[in-house]
C-alpha positions in Angstrom: -9.2 -7.8 -49.6 -9.9 -4.5 -48.0 -11.4 -3.7 -44.5 -14.9 -4.0 -43.7 -16.3 -0.7 -43.7 -17.5 0.3 -40.0 -21.3 0.2 -40.9 -21.0 -2.8 -42.0 -22.9 -5.7 -40.3 -20.5 -7.9 -39.5 -18.7 -5.1 -37.6 -22.3 -4.2 -36.3 -23.0 -7.4 -34.7 -19.3 -7.3 -32.8 -20.2 -4.1 -31.2 -23.2 -6.0 -30.5 -22.0 -9.1 -28.7 -18.7 -7.1 -27.0 -21.9 -4.4 -25.8 -23.4 -7.8 -24.5 -20.7 -8.9 -22.9 -19.9 -5.5 -21.3 -23.0 -5.4 -19.6 -23.0 -8.7 -17.8 -19.6 -8.2 -16.2 -21.0 -4.5 -15.1 -23.2 -5.7 -13.3 -20.9 -8.9 -12.0 -18.6 -5.8 -11.3 -20.6 -4.6 -9.0 -21.0 -7.5 -6.0 -18.0 -8.1 -4.9 -17.5 -3.9 -4.9 -20.3 -4.4 -2.2 -19.0 -7.4 -0.5 -16.1 -5.9 -0.4 -17.4 -2.7 1.3 -19.6 -4.8 3.5 -16.3 -6.4 4.6 -14.0 -3.6 5.5 -17.0 -1.6 7.2 -17.8 -5.2 8.3 -14.6 -5.8 10.2 -14.3 -2.3 11.3 -17.3 -2.6 13.9 -15.6 -5.1 16.6 -12.2 -3.0 16.1 -13.7 0.0 17.3 -15.6 -1.5 20.2 -11.6 -2.5 21.1 -10.0 1.1 20.4 -13.1 2.1 22.6 -12.4 -0.4 25.2 -9.0 1.5 25.3 -10.2 4.3 27.3 -10.6 5.9 23.5 -13.8 8.9 24.2 -16.4 7.7 21.9 -16.5 11.4 19.9 -12.3 11.4 19.6 -12.9 8.2 18.0 -14.8 9.1 15.4 -12.5 12.3 14.0 -9.9 9.7 14.2 -11.4 7.0 12.3 -12.4 9.6 9.4 -9.4 11.4 9.6 -7.3 8.1 9.1 -9.3 8.0 5.8 -9.1 11.5 4.5 -5.1 10.4 5.0 -4.7 7.7 4.0 -6.6 8.3 0.6 -4.8 11.3 0.8 -0.8 9.6 0.6 -2.4 7.2 -1.3 -3.7 9.8 -3.8 -0.1 11.8 -4.0 1.8 8.7 -4.1 0.3 8.5 -7.1 0.6 11.8 -8.9 4.9 10.9 -7.5 5.0 7.8 -9.6 2.9 9.8 -12.4 0.4 7.5 -12.6 -2.7 10.2 -12.0 -6.3 8.7 -11.9 -8.8 8.2 -14.4 -11.7 9.1 -12.8 -13.7 12.9 -13.1 -12.8 14.9 -10.5 -15.8 16.0 -7.8 -17.8 19.3 -10.2 -19.1 22.2 -9.3 -22.4 20.8 -8.7 -21.1 18.1 -7.0 -20.5 20.3 -4.0 -24.0 20.8 -1.9 -24.7 17.6 -2.2 -21.0 16.2 -0.9 -22.0 19.0 2.6 -25.5 16.9 2.8 -23.5 13.7 3.3 -20.3 14.5 5.0 -23.0 16.4 7.4 -24.7 13.1 7.4 -22.4 9.9 7.2 -19.3 12.2 8.1 -20.8 14.0 11.8 -24.1 12.7 12.4 -23.6 8.6 11.5 -20.6 8.2 13.7 -21.0 10.4 16.3 -24.0 7.9 16.9 -22.3 4.4 16.3 -19.4 6.2 18.5 -21.8 6.3 21.5 -24.0 3.4 21.0 -20.4 1.0 20.9 -19.7 2.6 23.9 -23.1 1.1 25.6 -23.7 -2.0 24.2 -22.3 -4.9 23.0 -20.1 -5.8 20.3 -21.7 -8.5 18.3 -25.1 -7.1 19.7 -24.0 -3.7 18.5 -22.3 -5.0 14.6 -25.8 -6.5 14.1 -28.6 -3.6 14.3 -26.4 -2.6 11.7 -28.3 -4.6 9.2 -30.6 -1.3 9.8 -27.5 0.3 7.9 -29.1 -1.5 5.2 -32.7 -1.3 5.9 -32.8 2.2 5.5 -30.9 2.6 2.4 -33.2 0.4 0.5 -36.1 2.4 1.7 -34.8 5.2 0.7 -33.9 4.5 -2.3 -37.5 2.8 -3.3 -39.6 5.0 -1.6 -37.5 8.5 -2.4 -36.1 8.2 -5.4 -38.1 5.8 -7.2 -35.4 2.8 -7.9 -37.0 -1.0 -9.1 -37.3 -3.4 -6.6 -38.4 -6.9 -7.6 -39.8 -10.0 -5.7 -36.4 -11.2 -5.4 -34.8 -8.5 -3.8 -37.4 -7.8 -0.9 -37.4 -11.3 -0.6 -33.3 -11.3 0.0 -33.6 -8.5 2.1 -36.3 -9.8 4.7 -34.8 -13.4 5.1 -31.4 -11.4 6.2 -33.6 -8.7 8.3 -34.6 -12.3 10.1 -31.1 -13.1 10.3 -30.5 -10.0 12.5 -33.6 -10.1 14.7 -32.7 -14.0 15.3 -28.9 -12.4 16.3 -29.9 -10.3 18.0 -32.7 -11.8 20.6 -31.9 -13.0 23.8 -34.4 -15.8 25.2 -35.5 -16.0 28.7 -37.9 -14.0 31.2 -35.0 -12.0 33.2 -34.3 -8.6 32.4 -32.3 -9.4 29.5 -35.0 -10.8 27.2 -36.4 -9.9 24.0 -33.5 -7.9 22.0 -30.4 -7.5 23.1 -29.4 -4.3 23.1 -31.9 -2.4 23.5 -32.3 0.6 25.3 -30.4 3.8 24.6 -27.1 2.7 22.9 -29.4 0.6 19.9 -31.3 4.0 19.5 -27.5 5.5 19.1 -26.7 2.3 16.8 -30.3 3.0 14.8 -29.9 6.3 14.4 -26.4 6.4 12.6 -27.8 4.1 10.4 -30.3 6.2 9.2 -27.8 8.7 9.0 -26.4 6.9 6.9 -28.9 5.5 4.7 -29.2 8.7 3.9 -25.8 9.3 3.4 -25.7 5.9 0.9 -28.7 8.0 -1.0 -27.1 11.0 -0.9 -23.8 9.8 -2.4 -25.6 8.6 -5.2 -25.7 11.5 -6.5 -21.9 12.4 -7.6 -20.9 8.4 -8.0 -19.4 8.9 -11.3 -17.0 11.6 -10.0 -13.3 9.8 -8.2 -14.8 7.8 -5.8 -10.3 8.3 -4.0 -11.7 11.8 -3.2 -15.0 11.1 -2.3 -14.2 9.5 0.2 -11.3 11.7 0.6 -12.8 14.5 1.2 -15.5 13.5 3.3 -12.6 11.7 5.6 -10.4 15.2 6.3 -14.3 16.8 6.5 -15.5 15.3 9.1 -12.9 14.0 10.8 -11.4 17.7 11.1 -15.0 18.4 12.9 -15.4 15.4 14.8 -11.7 15.6 16.5 -11.9 19.2 17.1 -15.9 19.3 18.9 -14.2 16.0 20.9 -11.2 18.4 21.9 -12.8 21.5 22.6 -15.2 19.3 25.5 -12.0 17.6 26.8 -11.3 15.2 25.0 -7.5 13.9 25.5 -5.8 12.4 22.1 -4.9 8.1 23.4 -1.3 7.1 23.1 0.2 7.4 19.6 0.3 3.3 20.0 -4.0 3.8 19.7 -4.6 7.2 17.3 -2.4 5.1 14.6 -4.4 2.1 14.7 -7.2 4.3 15.3 -6.1 5.8 11.6 -5.7 2.2 9.9 -9.8 0.9 11.4 -9.9 3.8 9.8 -9.0 4.1 6.4 -9.7 1.0 5.4 -13.3 0.2 7.2 -14.0 4.4 6.2 -11.9 4.6 3.1 -11.7 1.7 1.1 -14.9 0.6 2.0 -16.0 4.2 0.5 -14.6 3.8 -2.2 -15.9 0.3 -3.2 -19.3 2.0 -1.8 -19.7 4.4 -4.6 -18.3 1.9 -7.8 -20.5 -0.6 -6.6 -23.3 1.8 -6.6 -22.2 3.0 -10.5 -22.9 -0.5 -11.1 -25.7 -1.7 -8.7 -27.6 1.6 -7.8 -28.5 2.6 -3.7 -30.8 -0.3 -3.0 -29.2 -3.7 -4.6 -25.9 -1.5 -2.7 -27.4 -1.4 0.5 -29.0 -5.1 -0.1 -24.8 -7.0 -0.6 -23.9 -4.2 2.4 -26.4 -6.2 4.9 -23.9 -8.7 5.1 -21.6 -5.9 7.1 -23.4 -6.5 10.5 -22.6 -11.0 10.2 -18.9 -10.6 9.6 -18.7 -7.9 12.4 -20.4 -10.2 14.4 -17.8 -13.0 13.6 -15.1 -11.0 14.1 -16.8 -9.8 17.8 -16.8 -13.9 18.6 -13.5 -14.0 17.6 -12.0 -11.2 19.4 -13.7 -11.1 22.3 -14.1 -15.1 22.7 -18.4 -14.7 23.2 -20.2 -18.2 22.7 -20.7 -19.9 19.2 -25.2 -19.7 19.4 -27.9 -22.1 17.8 -28.7 -18.3 17.4 -26.0 -17.3 14.6 -25.9 -20.2 13.4 -30.0 -19.8 11.9 -28.9 -16.6 11.1 -25.9 -18.0 8.6 -28.6 -19.3 6.9 -30.8 -17.1 6.7 -28.0 -14.2 5.5 -27.1 -17.0 3.8 -30.4 -17.6 1.3 -30.4 -13.4 1.6 -27.4 -13.5 -0.7 -27.8 -15.8 -2.4 -31.2 -14.8 -3.6 -29.2 -10.9 -4.6 -26.1 -12.9 -6.4 -28.5 -14.8 -9.2 -30.9 -12.0 -9.7 -31.7 -10.7 -13.3 -32.5 -8.2 -14.8 -33.4 -7.3 -18.0 -36.3 -5.4 -20.3 -36.3 -2.8 -23.0 -35.6 0.2 -21.8 -35.6 4.4 -22.8 -32.7 6.3 -21.7 -33.6 10.1 -22.3 -31.4 12.5 -23.4 -29.0 13.8 -20.6 -25.4 15.1 -20.6 -22.8 14.3 -17.7 -19.1 13.2 -17.1 -17.9 10.4 -16.1 -14.5 7.8 -17.1 -16.3 5.7 -19.3 -15.8 3.1 -22.9 -17.6 3.9 -25.8 -19.9 1.2 -25.5 -23.6 0.8 -26.6 -24.2 3.8 -24.0 -21.6 5.5 -25.1 -21.8 6.9 -29.0 -20.9 10.1 -29.0 -18.4 11.4 -31.0 -14.7 13.2 -29.8 -13.0 16.9 -31.2 -9.4 18.3 -31.6 -10.2 18.8 -27.3 -10.8 15.0 -26.1 -9.1 12.4 -24.9 -7.7 9.7 -26.2 -7.8 6.1 -25.1 -9.8 4.5 -23.2 -11.3 4.8 -20.4 -11.4 8.6 -20.4 -13.4 10.9 -18.9 -14.5 14.2 -20.6 -18.9 16.1 -20.3 -20.9 13.8 -23.3 -23.9 13.9 -24.1 -26.3 10.9 -24.9 -28.8 10.7 -27.4 -32.2 9.4 -26.8 -31.6 5.3 -27.6 -34.1 2.0 -26.4 -32.6 -1.3 -26.1 -32.6 -4.0 -23.7 -29.6 -6.4 -22.0 -29.0 -6.8 -18.1 -29.2 -3.7 -16.3 -29.3 -2.7 -12.8 -29.7 1.0 -11.2 -26.2 2.8 -12.7 -25.8 6.0 -13.9 -27.4 4.9 -17.3 -30.9 3.1 -16.3 -32.6 4.6 -12.9 -35.9 5.1 -15.7 -38.8 4.3 -13.8 -40.9 0.9 -14.3 -44.5 -0.2 -14.5 
């Protein structure tokens, strides 16, 4: 018997089933990426605190961390080219560079500088917990400025994580140390860093369709060079080689690889949900701080762990599905030919999947599980 034509009902049904599977897998893929990003970044906070204790100045350390991320990712990029395995991702386009400048200034210069100032005068575990403000700032900006959809389940999860952070940050008693730990200049500096990174995360959404390694590499090299130069001009001195290399490794993993995973998560989840998962970073940092600095396990820590676990569970089992409209658009990114990519190919277009080229989307109305990813940034009633 001959092969069935492309428009045969069995072929269309097979395509629909394949597209449904890809939609579900896409929703699921963003979660481990966001949690992996949070784990690496959360671990970097107490490690950076340890480096500050080794005599590295705050501004200089900010430069070393970002340079470590940029240089490490540059080595990865050159290594891939050397072995003949270049990336299949879309490079940053000319229109992306304006957004990248803002990303570098907010998240690569202001954020780490404020963080290092705060870390220098704030206990490591308290500093790690204050990072919950970044997730909240990210979500608040995404919801209010970029109008990403948020439902009751996601909001309750975010509130549970915030409640855990409040419990962890509280010190009982009636003396000078009562109330929220770390309040003062250090806490304000860390809160400022979280706001800067919240802005950064939402701006990064604008370029998340491009190569995440290139995005993180450019940000690391530019921000690291600026911070390091300013620190040296103000009289800072490079530490011994072992500390410099340690800062580079922490920066590569906690800032570079973490950002690559974060950008990939943005594609699948959107900014608000990625920020919600990223809110687990402070708890991870607090646990590591307990191990590194021999701080006691408290009732607050256990209670906070339960609340954050509830919040994470609410986020993990969220399902968002409804009839939605895709308006016509054109863009460039790595893609498969799924339900959202039915465009024809010309003689100069690449073969194989995934592949990268500029392509157009026609107006489309359909239903499937989705989050505010590259193709689902529609409004909600």
